[in-house]
N, C-alpha and C positions, 0 to 999 in steps of 0.2 A: 394550358396551365390548369384550367378548371377541371379537365379530365383527370389530371394527376391528383388534384385535391379530392375529387370524387372517389378515386380508387383508394386513396389514403383513408378517407372517411369510411368507405364501405368495408374494407378488409381489416383495418387496424383501429378504427374508431377515433382517430386523431383529427381534430378540426384544422390543424395547420402543421406545416413542416417545421422541423428544427432548422437552425441556421445552417446554410450551405447545401442542405439536401436538395432543395428545388433547383438551385443553380447547377448542381451536378447532373440532375435528371434532364434539365433543358439542354445541357451541353451534349450529352450522348444522344438526345432526341434530334439534335441538329446534325448528327452523324460524326461528331468530333471524338477522337481519342482523348480520354480524360483521366488525369490522376487526381483522385480525391483524397485529401489529407484531413481526416476527421478524428478528433481526439477520442480516447476510450469512452464508450458510452454515448458517442455522438450519433449513433443510428446509421452506420454505414450500409447495412443490408437493405434498409428501406429504399436506398437510391436505385439499385438495380432491380429490386423487386417491383417497385411501382412503375418504373419505365417499361419493363418487360410485359407487365399486365396491360399496359396501354397500347402495345404494338402487336402485330401479327408475329407468330413464331415463338421460339423458345430461347431462354437465356442459358448460356453455357457458363457455369460457375466453377472456377478452379480454386480449390482450397486444400491446404495440407492437413487441416485439423478434422479428422474423421468424426470425433465426438461432436464438434460444432456443426459439421455437415449433417449429421443425423438429427441434431436438435432443430436445425433450420428446416429440414425437410418435414419433420414431424409438426413443427409450428405452422408451416404453410398448409399442410394437409388439414390441420385442425381449423384453419380459416377457410377451408373449401377450395384451396388452390392445389392443383395437381403438380407434384414434384417428384423427381427421381434422384437416386444417388448411385455412383459407380466408383468402386475402389477395389484394390487388390485383395481385400479380405473376403470377397464374394466368390461363390461357386461359379463354374463355367455356365451352368444353366441359368443361374441368377443373372449373370452378365448378359447372356443372349436375350433373356426376357426383357431386361432393362433396355437394351438396344432396340428391340422390336417396339417397345412402348414409346421410346424416344422418337422413332421414325414414324410410326403409324398412329400412336395414341395422341390424345389432345392434352399434352403436358406443356407446362410453361417454364419449368426449370429442370435442368440436368446438372447436378453437382458432381464434379469429377476430381479425384485425387490426382496430383500432377504426374505420378509415374504411369498412369494409364494413357497419357497423351501420345506416347510413342508406339503403342501397340498397333499392329497392322489392322486388326479388326476395328479398333476405334477410328483410325484415320479413314478406313473404307466406309464405315457406317456414317461417319460425320458428313460425308458428301450428300447423303440423303436426308439430312436433318435441316429444318428451317430455323436457322439460328438468327436471332435479332440483336444479340449482344454477347461479347465475350467479357466476362467479369473475372478479374484476378484479385482474389481476396488475399490478405496478408502479403501485399505486393512487395514488401521489402525482402521477401525470400528470394527474389530473382536477382538481387544485387549481391555480388561477392563482398560488398562492404556493408550489407545489411547484417543484423545481429543473428539471423537464423537462415543463412543462405542454403538453398536447396538446388542442386544442379538440374533436377527434373523440371524446375520452373523455366529453365532456358528453352525447353521444348515448346513453350507456348507460342513463341514467334513463328514457328513452323506451321501453325494453324492458319495464319493470316492469308497466305495464297489460296488455301482451300475455301476460305470464306471471304471473298472479295467484297469490299464495301461495308463489312460488318465492323462497327466501332469497338474499341477496347476500353473498358473502364477498370482502372487499377485502383485499389483501395488499401490504405494502411493508416494506422494510428500514430506510428512513430517512424520518422525518417529524417536523417540529417540531409543538408543540401547536396552532399555528394551522392547519397542514395537516391534522392529525388531525381537527379539527372540520370543516374544509371538505370533506374526503372524505366524511364521513357525511352532511353536508347535501346535497352534489351527487348522491349516490347514493340520496337519499330514504329513509334508514334509518327504519324505523318507530319505533325507540327507539335511543338511544346505546348502543353495545355494543363496547367496545374490549378486546381481549385482548392484553396486552403483558407483557413481562418486562424486567428491567433490561438495558440494553445494555452494562453493564460487562463488560469482558473482563479477568478477573483474571490471566490468563497473558500478556497483551499489554502490553509496556512502550512507552509513547509517548515519543518523544524529539524535541527540536528542537536542531539543531546550527547555530550561527552560523558559517558558513565562507565566506570570500571565494573560496578555491580549492576549489570544490565537487568537481570531478572528481578532484583530487589526493586529497582526503579519501575519496572514494568508492573509489578504487583501493586505498588502504591499508586501509580498513575491510573490503572484500570479500576481500582477501588473508588477513585474520585470521579472518573470519567462517566459520562452518560451516553446512552445509546449503544448501538452495536458496531463491531469493527472486526478487522482482520489483523492478525499478527503473523508476519512472514518469517520463516526460519529456513536455513539452508538444507538441513538434512531431516530425514523422516523420523529418526529416533528423537530428535530435539522437539518435534511437534508434539509427540506423546508426553514427553517429560514436562514441557512447559504447560500443556493443557492440564496435566495432573496437578502441577503447582498452583495454577489459577483456581482450580476447583477446591483445593485444600484451603484457599483463602476466600472461599465463598463467592467466586466469580464464575457464573455459568459459562463454561467453555468446553470445547471439544476439539479434536485434531483431524486433519485431512491431508492425505498424500496419495500419490498415484499407486502405491502398493496395496491400498485397501481394495476389497472387492467392490463391484459396481453398486450392489444394493446398499452397502454401508456408506459409500461415497454419496449416493443420491439422498439417503436418509439424513446424513449429517448436513448436507447442503440445504435440504428442505427445512430442517429444524432451525438452521441459522437464518434462512430467509424469512421464516415465519416469526422469528423472535424468541423461540423456545431456547435456543442457544444464543448467548449475547456475543461471545467472542469465538471466532474460529482460528485456531493456530495451524498454519498450513505451509507447505512448500509452494514453489511457484506453479505447481500443477493446479492450484485453486484460483478461480476467478474468471477464466475465459468463458464468455458466453453467459455469465450469470448477471441477471438484471435485478439488482437490489439498490434502489436509489438513495435509501436513507442510511448509508454507511457513514458513521460520524468520524471514524479514525482508522488509519492504516499505519501499523507500526512495523518497521523492519528491525528485528533484533540482530540479524546478520546482514552484512552489506551485500547488495545484489551485484551481479557480474557486469552490469552496464547501466548507464543512465537511461537508455531506451527501456530496459526492463523496469527500472525504478519508476520512470514516468508513467508507464502503463499500469503498474501495480498500485502506485500511490493514487493514480487517477480514478481508482474504484471508490474513493471516498467522495461524498458530497455531490453525487450526480443529480440530486434533487435541488441543487442550487443553494442549499443552506450551509451555514458555517461548519467546516470540517477541518481535520488536521491530518497531515502525513508526517510521521516522525521517523527519523533514522537514528538508531543508537550506534555510537561510535566510540572506540577506544584505541589505544596504541597497538594492541594485539591484532586488531583487524587488518592493518596494513600487511603484516606478515602472513595472516591467514589467506588473504586474497592472492598474494603473490605465490604462496604455496599451492593455491588452487590452480594456478596456471599449469603446473606439472601434471595435475590430474586431468585437466581439460585437454592438454596436448601431450599425451604419452610419447615416448620415443618412437620414431618411425618403425624400427625393428620390432618393437612391442606390438604396434598396430598390425604389422604384417603377420605376426604370430596369431593375433586375434582372428584375422581374416582366414588364415589356414585352419585354425581350430573350428571356426564357425562352419566352414565348408565340410570338414570332416564330421562334425556333429550332425549336420543335416544330410550327410551322405551324398554330397554333390561332387561328381567327378570332374576332373580338369576338362574343359571344353564343353561342359554341359551346364544346365541350370537356367539359361536365359528365359525370361518371362515366366519363371516358375515362382510359386508362392509357398513358403514354408512357415509353419508355426515355430515360434522361437521363444521358449521359456528362459528368459535372460538369467534369472537367479540359478536355475538348475544347471545351465551351461557354465556359469562362473564357478559353481561349486564343483562340478565334474572336473574342470581343468585347473582348479585352484587359482583362479583369477579374482581380482577385486572387482566387485560389481560396478563401482563408479568408473574405474578405468576401462572396463569393457564397454560400458555405455558410451563414453566419449570416444573410444576407438571406433565404435560403430558409426558415430557421427562423422568422423574423419573419412572413413571408408565410403560413407554415403556422399560426402562432398566431392570425392573423386569420381563418383558415378559407378562404383562396382555393384552396389545394391542399395535398396531403400529399406530403412528400418523404421517400423511403426510401433512405438511402445504403448500407444493409447488404445489398443484394440479391445473392444468389448462389444461383440455383436450379439444382439438379442435373438431369440428364436424366431424363425420365419417359416411361413407355410405358403405354398402355391399349388392350386389344383391343376394337375396335369391332364385331366379328362374334362370334357364339356359336360353341361348339365344333364343331357340325355343319358350319356354313358354313366354318369354318377348315379342317376336314378336307378338304372339297371343294376348297378353294383349294390345299391341299398336293398333292392328287392331280393337279390340273391344272397346277401350277407346281412341278415337281420341284426346280428350282434353288433354291427357297426352303425346301424341306422341312427340310433339315439345320439351317439357321439358326433356323427357328421352333422346332424341337425343343430346340435349345440355349437359346433364350430361355425356354421353358417349364420346362426342367430347372433353370435358374439362378434363376428368380424365381417366387414364388407370388402369387396375388391379382390377376393381370393382367386377369381378366375382370370383376372387381367394382370396380376403381378404378385410379387412376394409381399406378404403382409406380416408385420410384427405381431407375435402372439405372446401371451403369458400363460405358461402351464399352470401356475399357482391359481390364477384367476379362473381358468376353466375347471380346475379341481374344486374350487370353492362353489362354483355354480352347479357342478354335478354332484356335490356332497361326497367327494371321493378323495383319493390321495393324488399327489402330483405324479407319483410313479405310475399309477394306473393311466393317467392322461398321456404320459410319455410313451407308454407301451402301445396305446391306441395309435398315436401319431407314427410310431416306428412301423407298426403293422401296415397302416395305410400307405406309408412310404415304400415299404418292401413290395406292396401290391401295385405300385406305380399309379396310385390314385392321387396322391399328393407328393410334392417334394418337401420334406421336412428337414430344416437345418437347425439343429439344436444350438443353444446359446454357447458362444465361445469367447473366452476371456484372455486368450494367449496373444501376446504380441507376435508380429510376423515379420519375415524378411522377404522382399521381392527382388529377385535377381534381374537387374537391368541389362546384364551382359553375362557371357559364359564365365565360368570359374577360370581364373588365371593361375598359373603356377606362381608359387611364392616369390621366386627369384625374379619374376617378370613384373611384379607389382610396382607401380610407379605412382608417387605422390608429388604433384607439381609444387613449385615454389608458391604459386598463387593459392593453392589449397592447403598448404601447411605453413611454410615459413611466414608468408605475408599475413595469413590469418592469425598466426600466433602473435605476431607483432601488433596486429590490429586489436586482438584481445587484450594484449598488454596495455595498449593505449586506452582502451575502454576502462580497464581497471584503474589506471592512473586518473582518468576523468572522475571516476566515482570517489577515489581517495581525495582528490582535490576538492570536490564538492563537499565531502564530509568534514574535511579539516579546515576549510575556509571559514572565516568569521567576519569578513569585511564587505562582501557583496551580497545583495539580496538573493535569496535562494531561487525565487521565481525567475529573476533575471538570468541567473546562471543556467538554469534548465532551458529557458527559452533561447538563450544565446547558443547553447549546444545544438539546438534544432534550427538555427538559422535566423531567429528573430533578434536582430542585433540592437535594436533601439527600444526595447520593452521598458515600460515604466516600472519603477520600484513598487513592489506589492503593498508594502506598509504593514503586513501582518505576519511575516515570517520571523524567526528568532533574531536574525540580523537586523531587520527593520525595526522590530520592537525595541531592541537595545539602543539603536540610534534615536528612536523617538523619545527615549528617556532623557536625552540631552536637552529637550525643550526647544529643539529647532525644527522648522518645517523641512520637508524633503528638499525643497528648492534651496533653502539656506544651507543645509548640510552639504549638498552636492556642489554648490558654488564654492563654499569654503574649502572642501576637500580638494577641488581642482586647483584652487589658488595655492594651497600648501604643496600639492604635488609639483606644480610649476616652480614654486619657491625652492624646492629641494632638488633642483636640476644639478646642484652641487652640494656636498656635505656641509652642513652649517651647525653651529652651536645653537641650542634652543633660544637663547636670548637674541642671537643674530637673526634667527628666523622670525621670531615674534616682533622684533624691532621693525621689520619690513612692513608689518601690518598696522603700524601706528599705535597710539596710546590706547585706543578703544578696541582692544583685541581679546576681550573675555570669551567671545564665541569661538575665536580661533584657538584659544587655549583648550576649550572643551573638546573641540574636534581633534586637536592634536593629541590630547590625552587619550581619547578613544582610539586613535590610530596607533598609538604606542601600546595600549593595552591589547589590541588585536594584532600587534606585530606587523601592521602595514608600514609603519615607520619604525626603524630600529636605531638603537644608540650604539655607536662604535666605541672602541676602547679609548679613543681620545675624546669621548663625550659628545662628538658631533652626531647629528641626526642625518639619516639618509633613507630614501624610499626603498622599501623591500620589494624588489622586483620578483621575488620567488613566491609572494603571497597574492 
């Protein structure tokens, strides 16, 4: 245990672990398969990183989020920890070099995207690696009942026979009891072993506000609110329009979505983190991997697709433990919008098949070919060429991915990389023979380390500034050195890509199983209903509702959400209110007139009248046409 704390102190500077972190580390250190359920911002990555640094060998980390993978690798390297990443957006030479370093180099972490797990070269080279732990990040992706199921995650279990005795650590922030069980089954846990803590956030007040004029309410609220926050919208255009509206009302705001270029996204993210921008208006593309502890509010103008997504996004508020608020704006139109969204998320099967056929034609992949090949895929250009709606194309690609025909990665943004193909002696000979390149090569070697052992991320703009020249001149030098086989230069690429996990099928032979379409559609419908129920309910503590959804059945009432605050105005303690509510509920086992009900409570029934009035106002108790009261089982 002391070694774990020393590692934490040495590399991260923290004197102690957060709750549950050490328990998870000790579990995998004992060789046990472990599922760690840590809330958003709970420090999941620390668990496998500290353990692996304490043990011989290297940690294999499976993660579907390439942007997060790159951030973690970069953060580890900045701490002096050697880490590698492997995903399908890399060149064949890059992949070979990464494998060589993983086998022969002194590296502690290899991050892998799930689609790479079934490639023959990966499985062959894995046998030569000294793996001390298999970490499965975003583990809910392995469950068909998780909200972001990825069939490539099912390949993880096939690694276990190749790595006998190596424990598995699965990590996620959101999982229902059904998904918790499914994760352990799919990963072939030797025995069930879940490490979890209550997901209750005692400093975070959940609120639902019924507002027809959502934007008017938003402006007034943010004019009064203090601190920084996030406003979530469903579509990209909405983020721009709302940010403009906030700025017109003198609220420092900006917008963020996945369609912005990388430089702009990073700049807006940094300006928000530093406090220059107070409010960021964003789609759900914003927030993953961002560490800003002092977020005071998260407001959802549009309803999310699931309570899993809501819990994760709302949980970005108040990570510093100070009072914060998560607000969901809701009106009658939202129900229809969400239900209409179902048809966008699940286009007709025939439409999905047309998308598959068009994608293959667009990429010029012939029937029976394409397996293990990677193709750049500009989604917007594709949709425009074939006259498809972008949203329906996107969700069709996700359905095709779930069936396992190919993997679609929309978050691709690979920075420029350089790797020296020659050794130092041969490089010196080249410099002597080619004096025109000597100064540039020296600049490159002064600016970056590790260029002879692996691919290093470079910035052409930075090199241009240091050389007092233009970026184009730098790019030309890099291209010339690459054509002379001195370096391998991979320019920055921002295009999403598609990785074919199997050969192209004929359209009439495409098959979409009941599990991957019909049941998933019903599951999505259920998730929508859960969100609508949460938003429209006004009788149960918001925190209790969320915790109950994730399996915490006996959570305490939070006392600070909108429902609890309204109850508190009655002047009753939580215990008194709950006791009286239960007595009234039992009393209404049959319909009764109000006076009949109150008569049962005796002459001193003022508190019962207060609670009954509250139950009637919130439609938990309803009045029938004959004036009798009955318990509303639909609320």
